[in-house]
N, C-alpha and C positions, 0 to 999 in steps of 0.2 A: 906834449902837444896840448895847447890850451885853446879852447873854442867857446863861443857863446852859442847856446842852443835856444832857438825860438821856433816853436812849432806852430802850425795852423790852429788858431783859437777854436775853430769848429770841431777839432778832435778832442777838445776838453769840455767840461761841463759849462753851460752857457754863462753861468754867474761868476766864473772865475777867469781872470786874465792869465795868459801863460806865464810861467815862472821865468824870471831872469836868472840864468845859471851860468856858472863858470865850470867847464868840464875839462879835465885833463885825462888823456887816454894814453896809456902805455901798452906796448905790444911785446910781451915777453915770449909769445909763441904765435905762430901763424893763426891758430884757431882760438887764441885766448887774448882777452883784453883786461887790463886792470884799470879801473876807472875811479877817479877822484872827483866828487861833485861838491861844489861850494854854492850855498844858497845865501845871498846877501841878507843882512839883518833886516832891512826894510821889508823883504818878502816874508820873513819869519813873523815880524810884528803885524803884517797885514793878515796873515792866517790866524794869528792869536786873537786879533781884534774881531775877525769874522766869527770865530768860534764863541767868544764871549757875547758878541752882539746877539747871536742866536740863542745862547743859554740864559742870559740875564732875565728876559721877559717871562720865562717859565720856571726859573729856579725855585726850589722849595728849601728855605733856610729856617731852621727853628726860631720862633719868635717873630716871624714875618709872614705875611700872606704871600701866596705864590706870585713871584714876579715883582715883589715890592722890596726886596732886600737891596741894600746899597751895593753898587757894582764892585767896590773895593772888597767888600765882605764876600761877595760871590766869588771874585777872582781868588781870594785867599783860600776859601773852603774847597773850591773845585780845581785848584791849580794843577795838582798832579794829574788828574784825569784829563783835564783839557790839554795839558802838555803832551800826554801820551796820544791823544787824538790828533793834535796838530802834527806831532812827529810822524804819525802814520799817514796823514794826508799829504804832508810834504814829500814823504818818501814815495808814495804811490804816484803823485803828480809829476815829480821830477824824474822818476824812473821811466814813466810813460814817455816823457819828452825826450829823454836821452836815448831810449831803445828805439823810438820811432824816427829818430833823426837819421841823416845820411852817413853818420860817423862810422857805423858798422852794421852788419846784418846778423842779428842775434839768432842763435839756434838753440839756446838754453835759457834758463832763468838766472837772474842776478843771484850771486852767492854772497850772502852777508849775514851777520848776526844782529837781528833787530834789537835784542835786549842790550847789546853792548853799545849801541848808538844812543847818544844823549842830546836832548835839545838844550842848547847853551842859554844861560841867563842873559848873556851879552855877546855881541859879535856874531859872525856868520855861522850858519849851520853846515857842517861838513860831514861827509861820510864817504866810504869807498867800498867798492865791490868788484868781484871778478865775474866775467861772463864769457861763455863759449860762443864763438862767432864763426861765420863762414870765412874761410881763408881768403886773402887777397892775392891774386896771381894773374898773370897775363894769359888771356884765353889762347890755348894752342891753335895753330893753324890746322883746321880739320878738313879743308877741302882738297880733293885730289889725292887722298891716300891710296896706297897700293894695298889691295886686299885679296885674299884667296878665300873663296866661299865653298865650303864642303857641301856636297849634295848627296843625300842618301836615297837609295831606292828600297822601298819596302817589298820584301819577298813573301811569297805564299808561306814559306816555312816559318817566317817570323809571325805571320798572322795566326797560324795554327798554334804556335807556342803561346802567343798572347791570349788566344781564345781558351786554351787550357787553364791559364792563370785566372781568367774571368770565371770559368765554370768551377774552378776549385773553391771559390768563395761559397758556392751552393752545393758542394759535394756532400754526400752522406758519409759520415765518419763512424766507423765501427771499431770498438775495442777488439784487439786481436792478441792471441797468444803467439803469433808468428813474430820472428825477429824483425826489427826495424830495417827498412831499406831507404836509400836516398829518395827523397820526395814524400816519404810518409810523414805523418804528423805524430809528435810525441808530446805528452804532458810531462813536464819536468819541474823539479825544484833544484836549487843550487846554493852551495855555500862557498864563499871565497875567503881564503886565508892567506896571511903573510906569516909563515912559520906557524906558531901557535895562536897568533892573534886573528880573531875572526873580523874581517873587514866589512862584510855585508852578507845578507841571506836573501835569496830571491824566491818569492812565493811562486806557487804553481803558474807556469806559463805554457801555453800551447805553441809549440814551434815546428817548423818544417825541418826535416833532417836535411841539412846542407853542408857543403864543404866547410864553410866558416859560420860562426855565430858572432854577430856584431852586437856589442853592448854600448851603452851611452858613453863610456870612457875607456873601453877595452875591446880586445878582439881575441876570440879563440880560433886559431887558424886550422885546427884539425878536428873541429867538432863532428864532421861527417864520419871521419875515421873512427872517432870514439863511439859514435852512436850506432854505426852500421853493425847489424847483428845482435844488438841489445834487445832485451825483453823486459816486460813489466817487472819492477822490483830491482833491477840491476842498478848497481852504484858505480859510476864511472869517474875516474880521477884524471885530471889533465891540468893544463896551464892556460892562463890568459895573460896577455901583455897589455899593460896600461898605456894610455896615450902619452906620446912624447911631449905633449903640450898640456898635460893635466894641471888643473888649478893648484893642486897640492904638489909643490916642488919635490917633496921627499919621495914621491912614488912615480915620477915621470919615467916612462919607458921600462918600468919594473915588471918582472914576470912573477905572478902569484899563483897559488894553488887554487884549483877549482874542483869541487866535488858535485857532479850532476847525478840526481836520482831519477830514474825513469819510473814515473807514477803510472803511465799508461801508453801503450802503443796503439795508434789509430790508423787503420787503413782507410783510404778515401776512395769512394766510387763516384765518378763524375756523372752529373745528370744527363739524361738523353735530351736531345733537342726536339722535344715534342712540341706541337702547337700550343698546348697549355703552358709549358715551361717558357716558351718564347714570348708568350703574351705576358706572363708574370714578370719576365726578365726586363721587358721594356717595350711591350707591344710590337714586337718584331713579327713580320708575316712569314718569314722563312729563315732557314739557317744562313743562306747567302746574304740576306739583309743584315743579320747579326754580324757575319764576317766583314761586310762593308763597314759597319759601325766600328768594329775593332780595327780595321785598316785605317780608318780615319783618325782614331785615337793614336795609333802608331805613327801616323804622319805628323800629328801635332807634336809628338815626342821628338820625331826627327827634326821638325822645324825648330823646336826648342834648342836642340843640340847645335843646329846651324846658327841660330841667333846667338847662342852662347859663344860659339867659335868666332863669329864676326865681332861680337862685343869684345871678346878678349883681344883680338888683333887690333881693334880700334883703340881700346884704352891703353894697351901697351905702347902704342905710338903717342897717344896724347899725354899719358902721365910721365913720360920720360923727361919732360921739361917742367914738371910740376911736383917737385919733391919737397913739399911742406910737411912740418912736424905736426902730429896729431896728439893732443893731450890724452894720456892713458885713461883718465876718468871718462872721457868722451867715448873712447873705444869700448870700455867695459860696459857702459850703459847702453851702447848701441848693439851689443852682441845679440841679444835675444830678438831685437827688432829686426835686425838683418836676417836672422834665421826665419823669423815669421814671414818676411818678405819673399825669401826664397821658396818657402813652402807654398805661398800663394801662387808663385810662378809655376811650380810643379803641378799643382792641382789643376790650374786652367790649361796646362799643356798635356793633360791626359795621363799622368803618372798615378799608379795605384798606391794604396796605403803601405804595402810592403816596400815598394821602391822608395817612398818618402821616408819611412823609418830608417832605411839604410842610409839615405842621404843625410838625415838629421844626425844620426850617430857619427857618420864620417865628418860632418861639419863641426860638431861639438868638439871633436878631438883636434881640430886646427882652427878654432873659432876666432882667436885674436888676429892671426895673420890674415884670415879671410875678411874679417870686419875692417881692418885697416885698409886693405886693398879696395873693398866696396865703398868706404867713405871717400877715398880719393877719387874713385870713378864718379860717385854721386856728385861731389862738389864740382867737378869739371863738367859733367853732363848737365847739371842744374844751371851752371853759369851760361853754357851755350843755349840752353832752353830760354833762359831770361833774355839773352840778347836777340834770339830769333823769335821771341814771343810764342814759344811752344808750351801748350798746356793741355790738360785733359778735359774732354768735353763730357757732358752728362750722358750722351749716347755711349761713349767709350766705357764709362763706369758700368753702365747697364750691360754691355757686351761682356765685360770681364766677369761680372757677378753671375751672369748667365752661364758662362763656361765653367766657372767654379761649382755652381749648382749642379750642372750636368754631371761633372766628374765626381761630386760628393753624394750624388743621389739624394739631393735635398731640394727644397723649394727656394726660388729666388728670394722670396721674402725673408725666409729664415737665414739664408746666407748673408743678406744685406744687414739684418738685425745683428747677426753674430759679429760681422766686421765692424759695425758701428759701436757696439758695446765694448769690444776689445781694443778700440782705438786703431784699427788697421786700415781705415779708409785712407789715411794719409800714406801709408805704405803702398796701398793700391794706386794712389795718385802718382807716387814716385815711380812705380813700376811702368805705368802707362807712358808717362812723360819720357823716362829714360829710353824706353823702347822706340818712341817716336824720334828721339834725337839720334839714336843709332841708325834707324832707317834713313833719316835725312843725311847723315854722314855717309852711309853706304851708297845712297843715290848720287852723291857728289864724288864718290871714289872711283878708282879704276879697279874693277872687280874681275877676277879670273875664277871661273867655276872649276871645281875638282870633284870628280866622282869618288865617293868613299864608301866603305862598308862599315856598318855600325860596329863599334868595338864592344859588342854585347857580352854580358856575362853568360856563362853557361846556365842551363835551366836550374840547377840546384847549387849555385856557387855560394850564395850567402843569404842568411836570414837575420833579421835585426829585431831586437826587443829593447824597450826602454828600461834600463836598469843601471844604476851607478855602482860599480864595484867598490869604489871608494867615494862615498857621498860627500858632496860639497854643497854649499849654499849657492842657489841659483840667483843670478843677477836679474833684477826686474827690467822689463823693457822700458825704453823711453821713446819719444819725449812724453813722459807722463807728468803733468804739472803737479807741484807739491800741493797746490790749492786750485780748485776748479776755476776760480776767477783770476789766477796768477797773483793773488795777493801775498806779499811777503809775510812770513810768520810774525804775528803780533801786530801787523799793520791793519788789521781788519776792523779796528775801532772806528766807528763812524758816527755813532750817536751815544749820548749819555742818558741812561735811564733816570727818570725823575726820582724813582725810589731811592737812588744812591744818596740823595741829600738827607736821608733819614739816618745814615750811619753816624 
C-alpha cells in the first residue's frame, strides 16, 4: 500500500513546511506494521540548504574570521556533521508525520537502527521501520448481551474474620518455645535445590503458618503440615512445585527440594479495642464503627469480584469474533504493566497486602496467557470507548487516587506522586475507562441477578512471599519510552557546536 502523507503544518515547527513523503505500509500481523518511507531528493536538498544557511554565517574556519569562510569550504569541512544533523531532522520530522497520520494508531516506538541509515549523495532518502499498532477489527455488537450478575451478601462471620486480619497487623508478637500452630507466625530461612544443585536461598522471612506457602514462581502445597508442631531450630524438608509457565523452560512444572529452617516461633496476641487503640487505628469512635469500616471494605471486595465476573462474561462474548494475533514482544513488554494495573485495582477495592501478594504470585505463574487475554480485552474496550467518546475525568482520577490512599494508609499527595513517578497514571486511566465501558455495556444488556456465596479461602489456606526459587530476569514495564522526548537513538543532533570547527 502506497500513500502520500501530508499533515497539518501547525503540528510542525512554524519555519518548516510539511515533508512530501511516499509511505508504503505492510501488515505482517494485526498489531504490527512494516513501513517504508521515501523522501524525495528535493526535500533532502531543502533540509541541507537550510542547515548550511544557518551554519555559514557563524562557522569558524581556520584562516578566516567567523562567518567569512567561503560556503564551499564550509560545506566541505562540516559535511559529515551537517549530514548527520539533516538525517536526524529528516527522520524525526518524517516519523512525526507518518505516526500522526490516519494510517495506523501506534502503541509503541518505531524500531529501526539509526546508525545503519545513510543520507545518500544523490537520489531519494529511504528508510524503513517496524512499529506496533492497535489492531484493526470490526467493533463487536455490544448492545443487548445476556449477562448473569453474581451478587454477594456480606455476613457477620466474614466481618469478624476480616477484623482479625486487620488486628493481626498490630498484634504483639512474642517468641515462644511452644510448637507452631496454624495461624502462628514463624521466622524462616529456606534453601531450594535440584539434586545437588542449589537453585536459590531465601533470607529470613516472617510468614504465617498456613496450609500452602506461595512463592513468586512455585508453591509448597503442604507447608502447614510441615510447620505444625515445629519449634525454634527445627529443620524441615519438603518439596515445592515450580510453575508450569516458568520463564525457564527446563524447570516448568518441576518438583524441587526445599529445606526450611525455623529461626523463631512467634505467638501473636491481638490488641484490645480500647478507645486509645481505636483512635490510633483510624480515629474510630467505637468498635462498631470499626466493624462498619471493615464491612465497607469487604463490600468493595465483593463489588470487585462482581465487576470481574461481569467483565469476564462481557469480554468472552466480545472477543469471540476478534481473534487477532499479538506479537510476542508486545506481550512480554506488557506483562509487568498489566500486573501493576491489576494491583492498582485490588488496592482501590480494599484488598490487603497479604491478599495482593497471593494474587501477584499466582499471576506471575500464568502471566503470558493473562496478558494476552488482557490485551485483547483492552483493544476491544478501548475501541468502543473511542467510538462512544468515553474517557476519564479529573474527578475520577481524584476519586481513584483517594481510594488507593485510604487502602494504603498513605496521603493522597504521596500516592499521586508515586503513580506519576512510576508512569502508572496511564494504567489508572485505562482502568477507569475500561470500567466505564463495562458499565455502559452492562446498562445496555439483559442482566439476571444471581445470589452467590463468596468462594472464600479458609482462614489459614495460603501465605505468600516474594521469592523466586529459580531466579529469572524480570521484564521492564512499558510503555516506557527509550528517550523522554521519543527521539530515535542518534537522531538527537540538533545544533553544531562552534568549537567543533577547531578540530
